N, C-alpha and C positions, 0 to 999 in steps of 0.2 A: 939148847935151852928148852925146857918143857913149856907147856901151855896150860891155860885154865879155861874150861868151857863152863859157862854159867847158864843154867836153864830155868826159866819159869815153868810151872806145870800146867795150870788151867789155861786152856786156849792155845798152849804152845806144844807141850808133849801130849796133852790130853785134848781131844777135839770136843771141848765143852767144859762145863764147870763141875768140879768134883762133887759139890753138894748135890747137884741134880743127878749126875751119872751114877754115883754110889747109891743114892736114894732110889733110882729107877729099878735097881736090882734088889732092893730091900722092901719094895712094895709101898713106898711112901713118896713117890715122885711128885705127885700133884701138890702136896703140902710143901715139900722142899723147894719146888720150882716157884711157888708163890712167894716164898721167903726170899729166894735168890733174886727174883725179878723186882720185888719191893726194894731190896738193898741196892740193886743197880739203878733204880729210879730215884734213889736218894730218900726214900720214905722211911728207911730204917737207919737211924743215925747212931744208935747205940749198938756197936759191933759186938760187945760181949753178950748182949741180949740176943742178937742174931745167932751166935754160936750156941747159946743155951737152948734155943728153940730147935736148931738143927740136931744137936746131940740128944735131945729128948726123942726126936724121931728115930734116931739110931740106937736108942737105949736097949732095945730087945735083941739086937743083932749079936751073934757070937763072933769070935775072931774068924772062924771058918766062913761065916756069912760075909764078913768084910773082905776076906781073901777072894771069894768068888766074885763079889761085886767089883773089886779092884781089877781082877783079871778080865772081866767081861766089859769093862768100860771102853769107850771108843778111843783107844790110844792111836797116835800116829803110827804108821807102818815103820818097821825096822828100828824102833826105839832101842831095843836090846842090842842090836847090831852096832848102833852108834856108840853106846856106852862101852861095848867090848872093844871097838876100834880105838877109842880114846885111851883105854887102859893099856892096850897092846902097844901103843906108841909111847908109853911111859908118861902120859899126860893126865890131867885131873878133870873130873866131872863133878859138878855140884848142882843140886836142885834147890832153889830158894823160892818158897811158895807161901801164900797166905792161907792155904788150906791146912787142915789139921795135920800135925806131924805124924800121928799114928797111921794116917793114910799115906802121906808123902814118903815116909821112911821105907815103905814097901818097895819103892824103886831101887833101894839098895840091894834087894834080892835079884834085880835085873842088871846090876853092875854099876850103878851110879856110886861114886865113892864117898859122897857126903850129902846130907840133906838137912835143910833148915826150914822151919815152918811155924805156924801158930801152935802153941803148946797146950791147947785145950784138951781135956779128957772127958770121956763120958762119966757121969756120976760125980764130977768134981766141979765146984763153983768156978766160973770163968771171970778173970780179971783183965783189966786193960793191959797190964804188963806182960800178959801171955801172947798178945797179938803180934804178928810179924807185919811191920809197916814197910812202905816203899823205901824209907830212909835206911831201914835195916838191910835191904838188899845191897845198898852201896857199902855200908859199914862191913858187912860180912865179906863181900867181894874184895874190898881193899885190904882187909885183915888177912885173907887167904893169900893174896898176892904178896904181901909183906912177909908172911911166914915162910913162903917158898922162895923168897928172893927174886920175885918176878915184877915186871912193870905192867902198866895198863896196856901196853902194846902186845903183851903176851896173853891177853884175855879176849875172848869173844863172848858176847851175851846174846841169848835168844829169848825173845819175849813178844807180847802181843797187846798189852793193855796199860791202863793208867798206873798199875803198880810197878811198871818197868820204866816210867818216865825218868825218874831221878837217876837210875843206873845208866840209861841210854844217854843222858846228858853228860855223865862222867866219862864214859868209855867212847872210843872212836869206832871200835870193831863191834858193830851191833847188827843183828838180823831180826827184822820184824816178820813174824810168821802168822799168816792169816789174820793180820793185825788191823786195828782201827786206824783211821786216817792220821790222828795226831801222833801215833807211834811210827807210822810210815815216814812222816816228815822228819823224825829224829834219826831214823835208822840209816846205817850205811848201805844196807841192801835189804830187799824184801823177798819173801817166798810165799806163794799161795799153793796149797795142795795138801795131800794127806800122807806124804812120804818123808819121814824125818831124815832119812839118809840123804835125800836130795837137798834138804835144808842144811844139813851138816856139811855137805860138799861146798856150799856157798860160804858157810862159816869158816871152813878150812882155807878157802881162797882169801878171805879177809885177813887171816893170820899171816898169809904169805905176802901181803902188800907192804911196801915200805912205809914207815911212819910218815905222816903228812900227806899221803896220797889219798886225800878224801875230797869229796865234792864240796864246793863252797855253798851249794844250795841247801845243805843241811841247816836246819834252824829249829829253835825252840817253838813249840806251839803257843799260840796267843793265850 
């Protein structure tokens, strides 16, 4: 039976936030970082407004500019090799991210088989229904499992932050990568480092464990 590998992007495959790292190479890092940090502190509660501001910063960039910024971002080592190995085994890889889809889908060029993300576009008004939320990660994952005749035991999720909480609560086979404490408490295993292949090896080991072989110390954060 095949398997499903579900990846977050920012902080998991990418060592940082896409808003900041793409902006770094487009020459607007300081402005984008200020927006990102304000959002993380809870000072920006209107997420469509956040994306409108970010997309304004990126408005003058060509597709080639975005390609270069994407390639030069600080990706985890061996990301492409991980996607290639998953495909070679006849398994499925999917990235589900809150970053813009026009950035996330570029991972399909590196071998990821499907990508889901916030559907904002430059030059187009942003609406709430375009946002990808934490609950959508669960809905997308469960739908993909159902479509392929798989169970939750056939799936491993890789994540690092609050957008992964709901998915980590639903799945048993979860790996926290360079993660915040509340995600570590939920995860079956953790990895700290910059090599995605090593994290993937831990993910594969989770898939090999029999169902029910999980620590009773796992708990939901307060």
